[in-house]
N, C-alpha and C positions, 0 to 999 in steps of 0.2 A: 506374415507381413514382415517385410525387411525394414530395417532401420530407415533406409532412404524413403520408402513409400510412407512410413509413419510421419516422417517430417513433412513430406509434400502434402499429405492429406490434412494435417492439422493446420499448417500455415495457410493452405488454400481456403479452408473453411473460415479461419479467423479473418482473412483478408476480406472475403466476401461479406461477412457480417459486419466488419468494420465500415466498409464502404456503404453498405445499406443504412447503417445507423447515421453516418455522417450526411448522406444525401437527405435523409429524412430531416435532420437538423438544419441543414442549409435552407430547406424550404421555409422552415419557421423564421430563420434569420431574414430572408428576403421579405417575408410579410412584415416583420417588425420594422424593417427599413421603410417600407412603404407607408407606415402609420407612425410619424414622428411624435405623435402625443404619447406613445407608449414608451416609458422610460426603461422598463426592464424586459429584456429579450424573452425571459422565461414566462412572463405573463401573457404572451401572445398565444400560447397554447395551453388550455386548460388540462388536456391529457398529460402533458409533460409535467405540469405542476403536480398533478395527482400521482404520478409515478415517483415523486419525491416525498409523498406523504409517508409518515413514520409508521412503522409496524414494530411490535414488540413481542418477544417470546413470552412476556408476562401476561399477555391478554390475547383474546381471540383475534389483540390490539389494533469593481471598475476602478480601476485605480487603486489607490492606497487607502481607501476609506474603510474597508472591512478587514480590520486586523484585530486579532485577539492576542494579547502579550504572553510571552512565556512566563512561568513561575518556577522558582528554583527550590522550593521546599526548605525543610529544616536542615538539609544537608548543605545548603548554601549555594551561592552563585559560582559559575565557572571563573576560571582566571581571565583577566582582562585580555581582549583581543583588539587588534588594530581595527579602526573604524571601516577601512575599505576592504576588509578581508572577506572573501566570498566562500572560500573552501574551509572546511575544518582543517586545522593544522596537523596534518598526518605525515610523519617522517617517512620519506622513501617514495612519496607519490610524484610522478613526473607530470607537472602541469601542462607540458606541451602537448599531451594527448587531448586536451580540450579542443585544440585547433585541428584535430585529425578528422578526416571523414571516415565513414564506416569502412570503405575499402582500404584505406591506408592502415587502419587499425586491425584489420582482420587477425549391530546389536538389534533388538526389536526396534527401538527408536531410530536406528540407523537405516532401517527399511521403510520407515514411514514417509509417505510423499506428501508434497505441498497440497493443500486443500484444492488447488486449481484442478487436479486430477479427479476429485470427487464430482465436479461439475461438468468438465469439458472432454475428458478422455474416455475412449472406449474400453471395455474390459481387457481386450488384448493389449492395448498400449500400457495399461495399469500393470498387467502381469509382467510384461517386458521390463517396465521401468523398475519394478521391485527386484527382479532377477539381475538386471544390468543398470545400476544407477547412472551410468554415463548417458543412457538414452533419455533420461528424465530432462537433461539439460538441452535436448534439441526440440523440446515441445513447450514445456511450461515457461521456461525462462531461457535467456541467451546470454552467454559470455562471448563478447565480441572481440575478435582478434586475440591479442596477448592478454592473459588473465593478469591484471595488475591490481586486483582488489587487495586491501590492506586490512589485516586483522586488528580489531580493537582489543587492545590488552588491558587497558585500565577501564573496565566496564563500570566501576563505581563512581566515575566522574560524570558530570553533566556535559552533554545530553545523553550519553551512552546508557546510563542507568535508567533512563525513561523509556528505553526501547526494550520491548519484552519478546521472549521466546514463548511461543503458543504451542500447546499440545492439545489437539481437539478430539474428543470422543463423540462420534455421530450417533444418532438415534439407533442405528442398526449395529452399534458396537465397533465399527471400523474406526481406525485412529489416524490422524493427519497432522502435519506440521504447518506453522505459519508464523507471522511476525505481527506485532501490534505496538502501539505507542501511546503513552499516557498524555491525555489532554486535559485532565481534571483530577481531582482527589481520588475518584473511584471509576473513572471512565478511561477505557483503552479503545482507541480507533483501530479498525483493521479492514480487510476486504470483506464485502458481503459474503463471498463464498466460504469465508472462514467461520461464519456464524450460522449461515443457512445453507444447507447442502441439499438441493432438490432431489438428487438420486439416492440420498442416504437418510431419508426420513425428515427432511426440513431442518428446523432448529437444531443446533448441536445439543447433545445431552449435557455435555459440560466442557469447559475449556480450563486447562491449567495454564495460568499466567505466571511467567518467571521473569520479573524485571532484571535487567543488568546480568543476565546469565553469562558465564564464561566457562564453557565446557562442563565439567562435573561441579563446578563451583556455583552456588546459588547465594550470593551475598545477601539477598533480602528474602530468602526463602521462596515460596510460591503460594498461590492462592487459587482455589477452585471457584469458578463462576458458573452460574446457571441462568443468568439473565442477560438478554441480548437485544439489540436493535438493529433494524435495517430499514429499507423503504420498499414500497409496493413494486417499484420498477425492478427491483431484483427478486423479492420473494415471489411475486406473481408472474412476472414477465421474463425473468432471467436475462435482463438487459445488461450487457457488460458495462454500458455507459452509467449504470446505477449501481455498480458493484462496490458498495461500501457499507460499513456497519459499525456497531460498537458493542463492547463488552462492559457490562456494569458489574463492578466488584462488590462483594458483600460489605456491609458497613464496617465490619471489624478488619477490613483489608484496604484502608484508604492510602495506598502507596504514594499517591501525588502529594499528599500533605508532607511527606518526609523527603521524597526524591525529587519533587518538582514535576513539571510537565512542559510540553511544547506549547508555543504559540501557533497560531494558524492564520491563513490569509486568503482572501478572495482577490487576486490580482487580475488586472486587465490582460487582454490578449497581447498587446505589445510590451507590457512589463514582463511577460512570461517567455516570449519567443527569444531564444538565444541565452536565457538566463542560466547562470552556472548554479547547479543544484547538487545537493548531497543526498546520499541514500545509504542507509545502514540497516542490516537485519541479520536473520539467521538462516543462511543457505544450507541446503541439505547436502551439497557436494563438498562441504569442508568438514573438519572435525566436528563431531556432534556437539551441539549447543554453543558453538563459538560464533561471535558477532563479527561481521565484515562490512567494510565501508568502501564506497567508490563515488566518483563524481564525474560529470560532464555537463554539457550544455543541453538545454531542451531544444530539439531540433524541429518539432512540429506541435502546433497548439490548435485544438478544436474547441468547440464550445463545451465539450465534456471530457476531453482527454488530453494528456500530455504524453509525448513520445520522446525518447531519448536513447542514447547508446550506452547508458550506464550499465556495467556488468552486474547481473543478478543470476540467481539459481533458485530452483524450487525450494521453498521454505521461506522465501522472502515476501510472499503475498501479504499485503497489509502494512508493509514497511513505509516509514515516513519519507517523503521526498521534500526536502526543506531548503530554504534560502537563508543564508547567514549574511546579515547586514547590520552594521553599527552595534555588533555584539549581540544582536537579537536573532532568535531562530524561529522562523514562521514556516510551518508545513504548508506546501501549496498543492501537494497531490498525494494520493494513497496508492501505492504500488500494487498492481493486480496481475500482470502477466507479461509475456513477451510474444514476439512474432518475428518473422524474417525481416520486417521493416524497422524493428526497434522495439525495446521494451516500453511498457507504458504504465500510466497511472490514471486513476480517476481523478479529475481536476477538481480542486475545491472551488466550484462555481457557487454562485449566490445560494441556490437551494441547499447545496451540500453544506456550505458555511452556516446557514441558519439551523440545520438539523444538528451539526456538531455542537453548536452553541447550546442548544436545548439539552443534548445528551450530556454535555459537560457538567451541567448543574443538577443531574439526577441525584 
């Protein structure tokens, strides 16, 4: 299989599945509009609500209303920022790219792939990606046009220290990489495919969580977790629209109390469309274990997804997509994958918001 045919096959499958998911949801939206007494669009379909039912590895288990504030932990609050600042203050970033269209923009661990491959790639693609890392960037994630991502050098500052490098060991012994972010004292949010891998035994055997990692430096050490959360829509149905989950750290590893954690928000469609958002994580195409940031506007919003042209690469599955406003950082999406039409995140819609709130206090 050539590189070109691999790209075409993956993008075609992703596009078809995305359209089917969104058409299914549009039907639900129309029904909700026809019944004005229903305030919450998610309550119109019992099946959709059930898909957001929590499952746990520990058991056979609108507007600006929904906001959870960030916490800064014992290490303290970040430096004061201007009230109207939307982007993280990153030296060297050309903000004019925010206005560009897509067309205008155009070791052992080193061989680990993003957990996206564990779910969605065929064996041939996986083998090629391990041998030729550049191929991995044409499927799981996309760098659009010029690569102007910026490395985060001071990973011990907030919010960078709350973003975690993940090394997953699946039930079958295979190993993968990803990104997560602290949302509470012992809770790390990530993509569902980082905690539950259908093709590799289901729940991960273990995940090493490394907050604020900077290459070989681990300023806060690391912690091995074996307790995870996701939802039925992911673990039972493998729906990309429900691709989110949580890592519960051991009680002796409450990183959030020291380092702080992100806030998160369920924003309305119109609040999200065109919103400038930040994304940072641990891409596999950069020096091992280094954190990289990028930002652009959200170009497409659906009931369950956010789509943007932010540059990402394999290894950033689970990274936070956040808004900075009035000095507060609220995550609005959980980065999951890329496609020809743009990289995307699971939107923190109301059911997602509720589950994160529950997992935050585990």
